[in-house]
N, C-alpha and C positions, 0 to 999 in steps of 0.2 A: 343250050337254053333248057331250063327245066319247066315242063308244063305243070299247070296247077295240080293235075291228078297225080303227077309224079311226086310233087312236094307233099301231098297228102299221104301217099304211100310211104315215102321215106320217113315221115314222122312216126309211123307205126313202130319202127325200131326204137326211136327215142321214147315213145310212150310206154314201151315195154322195158325201158331202163337199159337198153343195150347200147354199149359204147363201142366205138370203132375197134378197139384193141381186144375185145372180149372173145372168148372161145364159146361158141353156141352149138349145142347138140340138139338134133331133132329126132324125136321118137314118135312112132305111130303114123309115119307117113303113109298115105294111100292116095288114090287118084282124086279123092274129094277135097284135099287140102287146098288152101287159098294160095295159089302160085304167086300172086302179086305180093302177098305178105312175105312169102319166102324170099322172093327176088329183092324186095326192099331191104330185108334184114341182111342178105348176102352182100348187097351193095354197100350198106352201112358199115359192115365189119370188114369189107374188102376181102372176102373169102367165102368159102363154101360152108354150109351147115354140116356138122359132123353127124354120122349115123351111130347106131347102137354099138358098132364095133370099135369106136374111138378109144384110144388109150390115154388121152390127155385129161388133165384136170379141167373140169367144165365150170364156166361162170354162169351160164344160163341154159336151162333145158326147156325146149319147146315140146310139150307132150300133147300131140293131137289125140283126142280121146272121144269116142262115140259110145252111145248106149250099145251094149252087146260086145264090147271089146274085151271083156273079161273082168278081172278083179282090179279095181283102181288102186287099192292099197298095195297090192303086189307090184303094180306098175310104178307106183311112187317110190317104193323101196328100191327098185332097180334104177329109177331115174336119179335118186338121191346118192347112190353109191359113188359115182365119179365126181360129184358136185363139190366145188370149192367150199370151204367152211362157211362163207357168207353168200353162197350162190343162191340163185332163184330158180324155181320151177314155175313155168307158165303152163297150166292145163288149158288147152284150147279145145273147146267143145262147140258143136253146132248150136246156133241160136234157137230159141223157142220156135217151134213150128217147123224146124228143119229136120230131115231124116237123121236119126242118130242122136237127137237132143238128149242131153244128160241133165237130170234134175239137180239143181244146186245142192239139195240135201245130200245127194250121193257123194259129192265132193266134200261137203262139210263133215260127213261121217267118217270118211277115209283119212282126212288130214291129220287129226290128233293122234291116231294110232301109229303113225309113222314119224312122229316127232316134228311135225311141221305146223305152221300157223298160216291161215288164210288172211291176206292183208287187203286185197282190192280186186275189183273186176273191171274189165273194160271191153269195148267192142273192138274186135280185131278183124278187119276186112268185112266183106259183104255178109257172110253167113256164119261167122265164128265169134265166140266170146272167150276172153281170156280170164283165168282166175290165177292170181299171183300167190305163190306159196313160198315161204321162207322158213329156214330152220328156226325152231323155237329157241328163245334165248336160254343160255346155259343155266341161268338162275332158276328156270322153270322146269328143268329136266328132272 
């Protein structure tokens, strides 16, 4: 039997557009990440999240990013390298008022320089916000 809280957590994978057969890579893991979100995604894909050493072609990258983590543009270039042609990068940042909060303008400035487009934002767990990035359409390159 699935408790109501479990159903809410399982839907986070669906809200992120993650399907059961997808290959999901996680970058920027640290002790502050939302373990419930991670567990829900792993349950949904029936497998583990891959780390930065993965050799597979990736469908979805989860990039946990905090203020002070370095250059977001460089991190996005690295995240994009193994990404499938139509793959998605979710930049997961602490919500406003949380330690490590990243201003939305920082993401907006980094995205175009690496050939990505920002499409949507959503709440991911208790303390994190997700920003969905996709490759810019070929006609706009």
